Biopython code that builds the backbone (N, CA, C, O; Angstrom):
import numpy as np
from Bio.PDB.StructureBuilder import StructureBuilder

atoms = [
    (1, "MET", "N", (-0.483, 17.639, -3.042)),
    (1, "MET", "CA", (-1.334, 16.912, -2.533)),
    (1, "MET", "C", (-2.133, 15.791, -3.342)),
    (1, "MET", "O", (-2.869, 16.192, -4.244)),
    (2, "SER", "N", (-2.062, 14.581, -3.125)),
    (2, "SER", "CA", (-2.957, 13.747, -4.117)),
    (2, "SER", "C", (-4.429, 13.601, -3.523)),
    (2, "SER", "O", (-4.696, 13.662, -2.323)),
    (3, "ILE", "N", (-5.239, 13.420, -4.442)),
    (3, "ILE", "CA", (-6.590, 13.336, -4.201)),
    (3, "ILE", "C", (-6.841, 11.867, -3.699)),
    (3, "ILE", "O", (-6.391, 10.848, -4.222)),
    (4, "LYS", "N", (-7.641, 11.949, -2.592)),
    (4, "LYS", "CA", (-8.192, 10.573, -2.017)),
    (4, "LYS", "C", (-9.502, 10.335, -2.469)),
    (4, "LYS", "O", (-10.359, 11.186, -2.232)),
    (5, "ASN", "N", (-9.811, 9.236, -3.128)),
    (5, "ASN", "CA", (-11.200, 8.878, -3.579)),
    (5, "ASN", "C", (-11.879, 8.222, -2.429)),
    (5, "ASN", "O", (-11.247, 7.588, -1.585)),
    (6, "CYS", "N", (-13.173, 8.376, -2.398)),
    (6, "CYS", "CA", (-14.148, 7.919, -1.448)),
    (6, "CYS", "C", (-14.095, 6.272, -1.692)),
    (6, "CYS", "O", (-14.285, 5.793, -2.810)),
    (7, "PRO", "N", (-13.833, 5.507, -0.585)),
    (7, "PRO", "CA", (-14.054, 3.997, -0.896)),
    (7, "PRO", "C", (-15.518, 3.542, -1.116)),
    (7, "PRO", "O", (-15.756, 2.469, -1.672)),
    (8, "LYS", "N", (-16.461, 4.337, -0.691)),
    (8, "LYS", "CA", (-17.808, 3.954, -0.790)),
    (8, "LYS", "C", (-18.404, 4.347, -2.055)),
    (8, "LYS", "O", (-19.029, 3.509, -2.705)),
    (9, "CYS", "N", (-18.247, 5.755, -2.542)),
    (9, "CYS", "CA", (-18.972, 6.253, -3.661)),
    (9, "CYS", "C", (-17.870, 6.306, -4.795)),
    (9, "CYS", "O", (-18.217, 6.159, -5.967)),
    (10, "GLY", "N", (-16.641, 6.500, -4.484)),
    (10, "GLY", "CA", (-15.617, 6.730, -5.582)),
    (10, "GLY", "C", (-15.448, 8.100, -5.910)),
    (10, "GLY", "O", (-14.743, 8.358, -6.886)),
    (11, "SER", "N", (-15.996, 9.072, -5.233)),
    (11, "SER", "CA", (-15.962, 10.364, -5.544)),
    (11, "SER", "C", (-14.536, 11.078, -5.111)),
    (11, "SER", "O", (-13.914, 10.680, -4.127)),
    (12, "SER", "N", (-14.150, 11.995, -5.804)),
    (12, "SER", "CA", (-12.922, 12.602, -5.558)),
    (12, "SER", "C", (-13.231, 13.982, -4.762)),
    (12, "SER", "O", (-12.339, 14.816, -4.600)),
    (13, "ARG", "N", (-14.241, 14.128, -4.389)),
    (13, "ARG", "CA", (-14.705, 15.277, -3.539)),
    (13, "ARG", "C", (-14.453, 14.981, -1.898)),
    (13, "ARG", "O", (-15.403, 14.831, -1.129)),
    (14, "THR", "N", (-13.159, 14.922, -1.501)),
    (14, "THR", "CA", (-12.901, 14.675, -0.189)),
    (14, "THR", "C", (-12.229, 15.663, 0.440)),
    (14, "THR", "O", (-11.549, 16.439, -0.231)),
    (15, "LYS", "N", (-12.304, 15.772, 1.646)),
    (15, "LYS", "CA", (-11.447, 16.740, 2.478)),
    (15, "LYS", "C", (-10.756, 16.058, 3.716)),
    (15, "LYS", "O", (-11.286, 15.068, 4.220)),
    (16, "LYS", "N", (-9.647, 16.543, 4.186)),
    (16, "LYS", "CA", (-9.189, 16.236, 5.500)),
    (16, "LYS", "C", (-10.192, 16.482, 6.674)),
    (16, "LYS", "O", (-10.847, 17.519, 6.790)),
    (17, "ASN", "N", (-10.243, 15.421, 7.533)),
    (17, "ASN", "CA", (-11.130, 15.516, 8.571)),
    (17, "ASN", "C", (-10.257, 15.186, 9.763)),
    (17, "ASN", "O", (-10.670, 14.205, 10.382)),
    (18, "GLY", "N", (-9.336, 15.653, 10.174)),
    (18, "GLY", "CA", (-8.700, 15.359, 11.527)),
    (18, "GLY", "C", (-7.840, 14.230, 11.431)),
    (18, "GLY", "O", (-7.741, 13.679, 10.335)),
    (19, "THR", "N", (-7.122, 13.747, 12.533)),
    (19, "THR", "CA", (-6.443, 12.530, 12.719)),
    (19, "THR", "C", (-6.784, 11.886, 13.843)),
    (19, "THR", "O", (-7.393, 12.465, 14.743)),
    (20, "PHE", "N", (-6.425, 10.613, 13.912)),
    (20, "PHE", "CA", (-6.733, 9.728, 14.871)),
    (20, "PHE", "C", (-5.471, 8.769, 15.069)),
    (20, "PHE", "O", (-5.168, 7.945, 14.206)),
    (21, "ARG", "N", (-4.779, 8.918, 16.216)),
    (21, "ARG", "CA", (-3.510, 8.131, 16.684)),
    (21, "ARG", "C", (-2.613, 8.422, 15.562)),
    (21, "ARG", "O", (-1.953, 7.512, 15.062)),
    (22, "GLY", "N", (-2.542, 9.658, 15.121)),
    (22, "GLY", "CA", (-1.372, 9.971, 14.153)),
    (22, "GLY", "C", (-1.893, 9.553, 12.722)),
    (22, "GLY", "O", (-1.061, 9.675, 11.823)),
    (23, "THR", "N", (-3.080, 9.102, 12.389)),
    (23, "THR", "CA", (-3.351, 8.712, 10.979)),
    (23, "THR", "C", (-4.358, 9.795, 10.569)),
    (23, "THR", "O", (-5.222, 10.184, 11.354)),
    (24, "GLN", "N", (-4.218, 10.315, 9.216)),
    (24, "GLN", "CA", (-5.028, 11.376, 8.702)),
    (24, "GLN", "C", (-6.332, 10.612, 8.344)),
    (24, "GLN", "O", (-6.301, 9.487, 7.846)),
    (25, "ARG", "N", (-7.414, 11.240, 8.607)),
    (25, "ARG", "CA", (-8.835, 10.857, 8.315)),
    (25, "ARG", "C", (-9.248, 11.776, 7.273)),
    (25, "ARG", "O", (-8.836, 12.936, 7.255)),
    (26, "TYR", "N", (-10.230, 11.201, 6.200)),
    (26, "TYR", "CA", (-10.720, 12.037, 5.099)),
    (26, "TYR", "C", (-12.363, 11.925, 5.360)),
    (26, "TYR", "O", (-12.866, 10.992, 5.986)),
    (27, "ARG", "N", (-13.064, 12.950, 4.820)),
    (27, "ARG", "CA", (-14.552, 12.798, 4.780)),
    (27, "ARG", "C", (-14.968, 13.109, 3.409)),
    (27, "ARG", "O", (-14.505, 14.113, 2.866)),
    (28, "CYS", "N", (-15.827, 12.320, 2.772)),
    (28, "CYS", "CA", (-16.349, 12.590, 1.480)),
    (28, "CYS", "C", (-17.505, 13.471, 1.554)),
    (28, "CYS", "O", (-18.481, 13.284, 2.281)),
    (29, "ARG", "N", (-17.303, 14.600, 0.623)),
    (29, "ARG", "CA", (-18.338, 15.727, 0.682)),
    (29, "ARG", "C", (-19.632, 15.148, -0.257)),
    (29, "ARG", "O", (-20.685, 15.785, -0.259)),
    (30, "SER", "N", (-19.514, 14.098, -0.930)),
    (30, "SER", "CA", (-20.470, 13.585, -1.587)),
    (30, "SER", "C", (-21.583, 12.896, -0.641)),
    (30, "SER", "O", (-22.751, 13.255, -0.491)),
    (31, "CYS", "N", (-20.944, 11.870, -0.076)),
    (31, "CYS", "CA", (-21.859, 10.892, 0.538)),
    (31, "CYS", "C", (-21.615, 10.979, 2.138)),
    (31, "CYS", "O", (-22.408, 10.364, 2.852)),
    (32, "GLY", "N", (-20.680, 11.627, 2.671)),
    (32, "GLY", "CA", (-20.438, 11.913, 3.882)),
    (32, "GLY", "C", (-19.705, 10.974, 4.761)),
    (32, "GLY", "O", (-19.522, 11.203, 5.956)),
    (33, "VAL", "N", (-19.263, 9.851, 4.112)),
    (33, "VAL", "CA", (-18.500, 8.716, 4.857)),
    (33, "VAL", "C", (-17.035, 9.263, 5.291)),
    (33, "VAL", "O", (-16.294, 9.908, 4.549)),
    (34, "GLN", "N", (-16.813, 8.965, 6.347)),
    (34, "GLN", "CA", (-15.346, 9.252, 6.995)),
    (34, "GLN", "C", (-14.468, 7.958, 6.737)),
    (34, "GLN", "O", (-14.949, 6.842, 6.933)),
    (35, "PHE", "N", (-13.303, 8.117, 6.339)),
    (35, "PHE", "CA", (-12.339, 7.073, 5.948)),
    (35, "PHE", "C", (-10.981, 7.462, 6.141)),
    (35, "PHE", "O", (-10.648, 8.637, 6.294)),
    (36, "VAL", "N", (-10.183, 6.489, 6.138)),
    (36, "VAL", "CA", (-8.498, 6.530, 6.213)),
    (36, "VAL", "C", (-8.041, 5.961, 4.936)),
    (36, "VAL", "O", (-8.443, 4.880, 4.506)),
    (37, "HIS", "N", (-7.191, 6.717, 4.343)),
    (37, "HIS", "CA", (-6.656, 6.453, 3.109)),
    (37, "HIS", "C", (-5.715, 5.108, 3.289)),
    (37, "HIS", "O", (-4.792, 5.182, 4.101)),
    (38, "ASP", "N", (-5.891, 4.051, 2.657)),
    (38, "ASP", "CA", (-5.130, 2.875, 2.667)),
    (38, "ASP", "C", (-4.094, 2.953, 1.708)),
    (38, "ASP", "O", (-4.325, 3.124, 0.511)),
    (39, "THR", "N", (-2.737, 2.810, 2.283)),
    (39, "THR", "CA", (-1.686, 2.653, 1.441)),
    (39, "THR", "C", (-0.959, 1.254, 1.553)),
    (39, "THR", "O", (0.189, 1.112, 1.130)),
    (40, "SER", "N", (-1.626, 0.291, 2.103)),
    (40, "SER", "CA", (-0.816, -0.948, 2.278)),
    (40, "SER", "C", (-0.600, -1.579, 0.982)),
    (40, "SER", "O", (-1.363, -1.308, 0.055)),
    (41, "VAL", "N", (0.401, -2.422, 0.822)),
    (41, "VAL", "CA", (0.655, -3.261, -0.251)),
    (41, "VAL", "C", (0.979, -4.463, 0.368)),
    (41, "VAL", "O", (1.649, -4.488, 1.400)),
    (42, "SER", "N", (0.499, -5.600, -0.257)),
    (42, "SER", "CA", (0.892, -6.924, 0.199)),
    (42, "SER", "C", (2.122, -7.389, -0.083)),
    (42, "SER", "O", (2.712, -7.060, -1.112)),
    (43, "ALA", "N", (2.645, -8.240, 0.852)),
    (43, "ALA", "CA", (3.993, -8.974, 0.537)),
    (43, "ALA", "C", (4.050, -9.730, -0.644)),
    (43, "ALA", "O", (5.153, -9.758, -1.191)),
    (44, "GLU", "N", (3.071, -10.391, -1.205)),
    (44, "GLU", "CA", (3.041, -11.058, -2.395)),
    (44, "GLU", "C", (3.266, -10.101, -3.617)),
    (44, "GLU", "O", (4.087, -10.344, -4.501)),
    (45, "THR", "N", (2.475, -9.008, -3.586)),
    (45, "THR", "CA", (2.573, -7.994, -4.596)),
    (45, "THR", "C", (3.992, -7.519, -4.702)),
    (45, "THR", "O", (4.506, -7.522, -5.821)),
    (46, "LEU", "N", (4.699, -7.102, -3.640)),
    (46, "LEU", "CA", (6.026, -6.674, -3.631)),
    (46, "LEU", "C", (6.982, -7.737, -4.068)),
    (46, "LEU", "O", (7.953, -7.448, -4.766)),
    (47, "TRP", "N", (6.733, -8.966, -3.673)),
    (47, "TRP", "CA", (7.731, -10.170, -4.066)),
    (47, "TRP", "C", (7.534, -10.316, -5.586)),
    (47, "TRP", "O", (8.541, -10.394, -6.290)),
    (48, "ARG", "N", (6.397, -10.357, -6.103)),
    (48, "ARG", "CA", (6.113, -10.457, -7.501)),
    (48, "ARG", "C", (6.837, -9.330, -8.403)),
    (48, "ARG", "O", (7.486, -9.594, -9.415)),
    (49, "GLU", "N", (6.651, -8.178, -7.940)),
    (49, "GLU", "CA", (7.330, -6.953, -8.707)),
    (49, "GLU", "C", (8.824, -7.126, -8.475)),
    (49, "GLU", "O", (9.547, -6.906, -9.447)),
    (50, "PHE", "N", (9.382, -7.483, -7.342)),
    (50, "PHE", "CA", (10.801, -7.789, -7.061)),
    (50, "PHE", "C", (11.278, -8.791, -7.892)),
    (50, "PHE", "O", (12.310, -8.587, -8.530)),
    (51, "ALA", "N", (10.596, -9.993, -7.993)),
    (51, "ALA", "CA", (11.195, -11.191, -8.700)),
    (51, "ALA", "C", (11.035, -11.069, -10.287)),
    (51, "ALA", "O", (11.924, -11.314, -11.102)),
    (52, "ASP", "N", (9.791, -10.662, -10.558)),
    (52, "ASP", "CA", (9.482, -10.741, -12.172)),
    (52, "ASP", "C", (9.996, -9.553, -12.841)),
    (52, "ASP", "O", (10.524, -9.633, -13.950)),
    (53, "GLU", "N", (9.854, -8.363, -12.159)),
    (53, "GLU", "CA", (10.449, -7.103, -12.825)),
    (53, "GLU", "C", (11.686, -6.678, -12.579)),
    (53, "GLU", "O", (12.160, -5.620, -12.994)),
    (54, "HIS", "N", (12.336, -7.633, -11.781)),
    (54, "HIS", "CA", (13.667, -7.292, -11.197)),
    (54, "HIS", "C", (13.790, -5.666, -10.614)),
    (54, "HIS", "O", (14.776, -4.938, -10.728)),
    (55, "ALA", "N", (12.743, -5.403, -10.090)),
    (55, "ALA", "CA", (12.740, -3.985, -9.501)),
    (55, "ALA", "C", (13.574, -3.934, -8.163)),
    (55, "ALA", "O", (13.521, -4.842, -7.333)),
    (56, "ARG", "N", (14.319, -2.843, -8.023)),
    (56, "ARG", "CA", (15.018, -2.754, -6.730)),
    (56, "ARG", "C", (14.165, -2.135, -5.716)),
    (56, "ARG", "O", (13.137, -1.502, -5.956)),
    (57, "VAL", "N", (14.727, -2.390, -4.430)),
    (57, "VAL", "CA", (13.979, -2.011, -3.302)),
    (57, "VAL", "C", (13.701, -0.442, -3.276)),
    (57, "VAL", "O", (12.603, -0.025, -2.909)),
    (58, "SER", "N", (14.543, 0.267, -3.605)),
    (58, "SER", "CA", (14.345, 1.733, -3.685)),
    (58, "SER", "C", (13.388, 2.073, -4.569)),
    (58, "SER", "O", (12.650, 2.999, -4.233)),
    (59, "VAL", "N", (13.181, 1.473, -5.792)),
    (59, "VAL", "CA", (12.158, 1.653, -6.828)),
    (59, "VAL", "C", (10.791, 1.188, -6.335)),
    (59, "VAL", "O", (9.785, 1.822, -6.654)),
    (60, "LEU", "N", (10.713, -0.054, -5.455)),
    (60, "LEU", "CA", (9.460, -0.341, -4.984)),
    (60, "LEU", "C", (9.014, 0.521, -3.880)),
    (60, "LEU", "O", (7.808, 0.753, -3.796)),
    (61, "ALA", "N", (9.743, 0.976, -3.108)),
    (61, "ALA", "CA", (9.537, 1.927, -1.865)),
    (61, "ALA", "C", (8.878, 3.110, -2.534)),
    (61, "ALA", "O", (7.720, 3.402, -2.235)),
    (62, "ARG", "N", (9.686, 3.933, -3.592)),
    (62, "ARG", "CA", (8.920, 4.955, -4.227)),
    (62, "ARG", "C", (7.735, 4.725, -4.691)),
    (62, "ARG", "O", (6.772, 5.394, -4.318)),
    (63, "ARG", "N", (7.622, 3.608, -5.697)),
    (63, "ARG", "CA", (6.286, 3.292, -6.135)),
    (63, "ARG", "C", (5.145, 3.079, -5.433)),
    (63, "ARG", "O", (4.026, 3.347, -5.869)),
    (64, "HIS", "N", (5.415, 2.524, -4.169)),
    (64, "HIS", "CA", (4.199, 2.296, -3.361)),
    (64, "HIS", "C", (4.160, 3.131, -2.134)),
    (64, "HIS", "O", (3.428, 2.816, -1.196)),
    (65, "HIS", "N", (5.014, 4.318, -2.099)),
    (65, "HIS", "CA", (5.069, 5.199, -0.928)),
    (65, "HIS", "C", (5.114, 4.636, 0.290)),
    (65, "HIS", "O", (4.329, 4.884, 1.205)),
    (66, "ILE", "N", (6.257, 3.681, 0.330)),
    (66, "ILE", "CA", (6.543, 3.051, 1.747)),
    (66, "ILE", "C", (8.064, 3.243, 1.870)),
    (66, "ILE", "O", (8.729, 3.653, 0.918)),
    (67, "SER", "N", (8.565, 2.956, 2.992)),
    (67, "SER", "CA", (9.978, 3.076, 3.268)),
    (67, "SER", "C", (10.777, 1.905, 2.828)),
    (67, "SER", "O", (10.204, 0.853, 2.546)),
    (68, "LYS", "N", (12.127, 2.029, 2.750)),
    (68, "LYS", "CA", (12.872, 0.851, 2.089)),
    (68, "LYS", "C", (12.812, -0.156, 3.219)),
    (68, "LYS", "O", (12.676, -1.346, 2.933)),
    (69, "SER", "N", (12.904, 0.238, 4.502)),
    (69, "SER", "CA", (12.794, -1.021, 5.485)),
    (69, "SER", "C", (11.535, -1.590, 5.540)),
    (69, "SER", "O", (11.507, -2.775, 5.872)),
    (70, "THR", "N", (10.357, -0.972, 5.268)),
    (70, "THR", "CA", (9.089, -1.756, 5.086)),
    (70, "THR", "C", (9.228, -2.559, 4.029)),
    (70, "THR", "O", (8.930, -3.738, 4.221)),
    (71, "VAL", "N", (9.633, -2.222, 2.867)),
    (71, "VAL", "CA", (9.761, -3.348, 1.693)),
    (71, "VAL", "C", (10.758, -4.403, 2.149)),
    (71, "VAL", "O", (10.486, -5.537, 1.755)),
    (72, "HIS", "N", (11.765, -4.288, 2.836)),
    (72, "HIS", "CA", (12.729, -5.353, 3.230)),
    (72, "HIS", "C", (11.703, -6.253, 4.210)),
    (72, "HIS", "O", (11.566, -7.471, 4.096)),
    (73, "ARG", "N", (11.111, -5.537, 5.054)),
    (73, "ARG", "CA", (10.214, -6.411, 6.149)),
    (73, "ARG", "C", (9.408, -7.200, 5.575)),
    (73, "ARG", "O", (9.354, -8.372, 5.948)),
    (74, "ARG", "N", (8.531, -6.687, 4.444)),
    (74, "ARG", "CA", (7.509, -7.375, 3.858)),
    (74, "ARG", "C", (7.872, -8.411, 2.976)),
    (74, "ARG", "O", (7.135, -9.379, 2.787)),
    (75, "LEU", "N", (9.132, -8.246, 2.340)),
    (75, "LEU", "CA", (9.933, -9.335, 1.583)),
    (75, "LEU", "C", (10.328, -10.481, 2.417)),
    (75, "LEU", "O", (10.145, -11.651, 2.081)),
    (76, "ASP", "N", (10.952, -10.052, 3.667)),
    (76, "ASP", "CA", (11.344, -11.043, 4.405)),
    (76, "ASP", "C", (10.038, -12.022, 5.077)),
    (76, "ASP", "O", (10.135, -13.198, 5.430)),
    (77, "ASP", "N", (8.914, -11.221, 5.125)),
    (77, "ASP", "CA", (7.659, -11.983, 5.655)),
    (77, "ASP", "C", (7.095, -12.960, 4.589)),
    (77, "ASP", "O", (6.351, -13.887, 4.912)),
    (78, "CYS", "N", (7.462, -12.730, 3.348)),
    (78, "CYS", "CA", (6.991, -13.516, 2.296)),
    (78, "CYS", "C", (7.617, -14.831, 2.328)),
    (78, "CYS", "O", (8.842, -14.934, 2.399)),
    (79, "THR", "N", (6.779, -15.929, 2.276)),
    (79, "THR", "CA", (7.225, -17.263, 2.353)),
    (79, "THR", "C", (7.166, -17.927, 0.964)),
    (79, "THR", "O", (6.135, -17.894, 0.292)),
    (80, "LEU", "N", (8.286, -18.525, 0.552)),
    (80, "LEU", "CA", (8.307, -19.019, -0.797)),
    (80, "LEU", "C", (7.945, -20.527, -0.748)),
    (80, "LEU", "O", (8.216, -21.132, 0.289)),
    (81, "PRO", "N", (7.315, -21.233, -1.848)),
    (81, "PRO", "CA", (7.113, -22.642, -1.695)),
    (81, "PRO", "C", (8.462, -23.444, -1.862)),
    (81, "PRO", "O", (9.386, -23.127, -2.611)),
    (82, "GLU", "N", (8.415, -24.401, -1.135)),
    (82, "GLU", "CA", (9.659, -25.238, -1.153)),
    (82, "GLU", "C", (9.548, -26.096, -2.416)),
    (82, "GLU", "O", (8.562, -26.710, -2.823)),
    (83, "ILE", "N", (10.720, -26.011, -2.926)),
    (83, "ILE", "CA", (11.015, -26.780, -4.244)),
    (83, "ILE", "C", (11.885, -28.149, -3.866)),
    (83, "ILE", "O", (12.983, -28.004, -3.329)),
    (84, "LEU", "N", (11.491, -29.174, -4.088)),
    (84, "LEU", "CA", (12.342, -30.419, -3.741)),
    (84, "LEU", "C", (13.255, -30.770, -5.030)),
    (84, "LEU", "O", (12.775, -30.732, -6.163)),
    (85, "PRO", "N", (14.380, -31.058, -4.821)),
    (85, "PRO", "CA", (15.294, -31.357, -5.775)),
    (85, "PRO", "C", (14.824, -32.685, -6.560)),
    (85, "PRO", "O", (14.302, -33.614, -5.944)),
    (86, "THR", "N", (15.010, -32.719, -7.775)),
    (86, "THR", "CA", (14.420, -33.851, -8.612)),
    (86, "THR", "C", (15.723, -34.969, -8.375)),
    (86, "THR", "O", (16.894, -34.605, -8.274)),
    (87, "PRO", "N", (15.324, -36.209, -8.318)),
    (87, "PRO", "CA", (16.345, -37.171, -8.194)),
    (87, "PRO", "C", (17.048, -37.425, -9.667)),
    (87, "PRO", "O", (17.969, -38.234, -9.780)),
]
sb = StructureBuilder()
sb.init_structure("model")
sb.init_model(0)
sb.init_chain("A")
sb.init_seg("    ")
for serial, (resi, resn, name, xyz) in enumerate(atoms, 1):
    if name == "N":
        sb.init_residue(resn, " ", resi, " ")
    sb.init_atom(name, np.array(xyz, "f"), 0.0, 1.0, " ", f" {name:<3s}", serial, name[0])
structure = sb.get_structure()
């Protein structure tokens, strides 16, 4: 189990605190704030790693703890700037 840090105080003294609509909630034992661990990664970040590092979809999925289909979907959602051909 990986330790979830509190987004408010940064403490690693957190514990599971039930679920809401299938999403695990956590409570900080230091400051008492309740939070959901955010695992989202932006499409731009995925695209940058895919293009610059030549990372495979399976590597990106493992690195960011998301499924391969999510990587594909987010890469498809990423819009690239149009490059006009030079005359």
